[in-house]
C-alpha positions as CSV (number, residue, x, y, z in Angstrom):
1,M,-2.6,-44.6,-15.7
2,T,-4.2,-42.1,-13.3
3,S,-0.6,-41.6,-11.3
4,F,0.7,-40.7,-14.8
5,I,-1.8,-38.4,-15.4
6,I,-1.5,-36.6,-11.9
7,K,2.4,-36.4,-12.4
8,A,2.0,-34.7,-15.6
9,H,0.2,-31.9,-14.1
10,E,2.6,-31.5,-11.0
11,N,4.3,-28.1,-10.9
12,R,2.6,-27.3,-14.3
13,P,2.5,-23.4,-14.5
14,L,-0.9,-22.0,-14.5
15,P,-2.5,-21.0,-17.9
16,Q,-2.2,-17.4,-18.7
17,R,-5.7,-16.7,-18.9
18,W,-6.0,-17.9,-15.2
19,K,-3.1,-15.5,-14.1
20,T,-4.4,-11.8,-15.0
21,D,-7.3,-10.0,-16.5
22,E,-6.3,-6.6,-18.1
23,D,-9.1,-4.7,-16.9
24,C,-9.3,-6.3,-13.2
25,V,-8.8,-3.7,-10.7
26,F,-6.9,-6.4,-8.3
27,C,-4.8,-7.3,-11.3
28,K,-3.8,-3.9,-11.9
29,I,-2.8,-3.3,-8.2
30,I,-0.7,-6.6,-8.2
31,R,0.9,-5.3,-11.6
32,G,1.6,-2.0,-9.7
33,E,-0.5,-0.2,-12.1
34,A,-3.2,1.0,-9.6
35,P,-2.5,2.6,-6.2
36,A,-3.2,0.7,-3.0
37,Y,-2.4,0.7,0.5
38,K,-0.6,-2.4,0.8
39,V,-0.3,-4.0,4.5
40,Y,1.1,-7.2,3.6
41,E,2.6,-9.1,0.6
42,N,4.4,-12.2,-0.7
43,D,4.7,-13.7,-3.9
44,K,1.3,-15.4,-3.8
45,V,-0.8,-12.6,-2.1
46,V,-1.2,-9.0,-1.4
47,A,-3.1,-7.5,1.5
48,I,-4.5,-4.0,1.1
49,L,-6.8,-1.5,3.0
50,D,-10.5,-1.5,1.3
51,I,-11.1,1.8,-0.7
52,M,-14.7,2.0,0.7
53,P,-14.2,0.5,4.1
54,L,-17.2,-1.0,6.2
55,R,-15.2,0.0,9.2
56,H,-11.6,1.2,10.4
57,G,-9.2,-1.3,9.6
58,H,-11.3,-3.3,6.8
59,T,-8.5,-5.1,4.6
60,L,-8.6,-7.4,1.6
61,V,-6.3,-10.5,1.2
62,I,-5.9,-11.1,-2.6
63,P,-4.2,-13.9,-4.1
64,K,-2.0,-12.7,-7.1
65,V,-3.5,-15.2,-9.7
66,H,-6.8,-13.9,-11.4
67,I,-9.4,-16.5,-10.5
68,S,-13.0,-15.4,-10.0
69,R,-14.3,-18.3,-7.5
70,V,-12.6,-19.4,-4.5
71,S,-13.9,-22.9,-5.2
72,E,-11.5,-22.8,-8.3
73,L,-8.6,-21.2,-6.4
74,P,-5.6,-23.6,-6.7
75,D,-4.2,-25.2,-3.3
76,E,-1.0,-23.3,-3.1
77,F,-2.8,-19.9,-3.5
78,S,-5.7,-21.1,-1.0
79,A,-3.1,-22.1,1.6
80,E,-1.2,-18.7,1.4
81,C,-4.4,-16.8,1.5
82,G,-5.2,-18.7,4.6
83,K,-1.9,-17.7,6.3
84,A,-2.1,-14.2,5.3
85,V,-5.6,-13.9,6.6
86,S,-4.6,-15.3,9.9
87,R,-1.3,-13.2,10.1
88,V,-3.3,-9.9,8.9
89,S,-6.1,-10.5,11.1
90,R,-3.8,-10.6,14.2
91,A,-2.2,-7.5,13.3
92,I,-5.4,-5.7,12.5
93,S,-6.9,-6.9,15.8
94,Q,-3.8,-5.2,17.7
95,A,-3.7,-2.2,15.5
96,V,-7.4,-1.1,15.9
97,E,-7.5,-2.8,19.4
98,N,-10.6,-4.9,18.4
99,T,-10.1,-8.7,18.7
100,A,-13.7,-9.0,17.1
101,L,-13.5,-9.6,13.2
102,N,-15.6,-10.9,10.3
103,V,-13.5,-12.8,7.7
104,V,-15.7,-13.0,4.6
105,C,-14.8,-14.4,0.9
106,N,-17.9,-14.2,-1.4
107,Q,-18.3,-16.3,-4.3
108,E,-20.4,-14.7,-7.0
109,Y,-23.1,-13.4,-4.6
110,A,-21.9,-9.8,-3.5
111,Q,-18.6,-10.1,-5.0
112,A,-18.4,-6.7,-6.6
113,V,-14.8,-7.6,-8.1
114,P,-14.7,-10.9,-9.9
115,H,-11.2,-11.9,-8.6
116,V,-11.1,-14.0,-5.3
117,H,-10.3,-11.7,-2.3
118,Y,-11.2,-12.1,1.6
119,H,-12.3,-9.2,3.5
120,I,-11.1,-8.7,7.0
121,I,-13.6,-6.5,8.8
122,P,-13.3,-5.4,12.4
123,A,-16.7,-5.7,14.1
124,P,-18.6,-2.8,15.4
125,R,-18.0,-2.0,19.1
126,P,-20.9,-2.0,21.2
127,D,-19.9,1.4,22.9
128,S,-19.3,3.2,19.5
129,S,-21.0,5.0,17.0
130,Q,-20.3,2.1,14.6
131,T,-23.1,0.2,16.0
132,P,-26.1,-0.3,13.5
133,E,-29.3,1.0,14.2
134,R,-31.7,-2.1,15.2
135,T,-34.3,-2.4,12.6
136,D,-37.1,-5.0,12.5
137,H,-36.4,-7.2,9.3
138,V,-38.3,-10.2,11.0
139,T,-41.9,-9.1,9.7
140,K,-40.3,-7.3,6.6
141,P,-37.1,-9.0,5.5
142,L,-34.8,-6.9,3.2
143,T,-34.5,-7.9,-0.5
144,Q,-31.2,-8.5,-1.8
145,K,-31.1,-5.3,-3.7
146,E,-32.0,-3.3,-0.5
147,M,-29.1,-5.2,1.4
148,H,-26.5,-4.5,-1.1
149,W,-27.8,-0.9,-1.0
150,L,-27.5,-0.3,2.6
151,E,-24.2,-1.9,2.7
152,Y,-22.9,0.2,-0.2
153,T,-24.5,3.7,1.5
154,S,-23.0,2.9,4.8
155,R,-19.3,2.9,3.2
156,N,-17.3,6.0,3.0
157,E,-14.0,6.6,1.0
158,L,-10.7,5.8,2.8
159,D,-9.1,8.9,4.1
160,D,-5.3,9.2,2.8
161,D,-3.7,10.3,6.1
162,L,-5.9,7.6,8.1
163,A,-5.0,5.1,5.8
164,S,-1.1,5.6,5.9
165,R,-1.3,5.6,9.7
166,L,-3.1,2.3,9.8
167,V,-1.0,0.8,7.2
168,D,2.1,1.9,9.6
169,S,0.3,0.4,12.6
170,I,-0.6,-2.8,11.1
171,R,2.7,-3.5,9.5
172,A,4.4,-2.9,12.8
173,R,2.5,-5.9,14.0
174,L,3.2,-8.2,11.4
């Protein structure tokens, strides 16, 4: 009985409600209705520059299926996201000349867009102005709201000329 049920679900198309959300900004980018700096794309994922990057090279890898939680992402999309994260990370490392990266996928907590996406963020260099100021948060930890606010205020809008050059540099390394 179990094998019959499993067989019935093999190669079954995803329900339409899992695939898109009319108001989701990532779905709009995937449908070509919103602009984005695409650095990589295949039939399952797209990788774009973050429009409010934490650091130069901050890129998002997004599955082309509208699902809010990574824990609910179908295996075929998870696998493609993993391949894309690895491939795009290599290209970003070369393009920005920095092998130190942070790869993050938030689920609900700190997830600004309710569509699964992976952040690939080059780490700050110790010899650059990108290194954050040291603050003692041991005796006085930040609240969740304070942490989000600090992250938000540290971001700048993506510069169009810089973004175009970065896209070309990353694509050349894919």
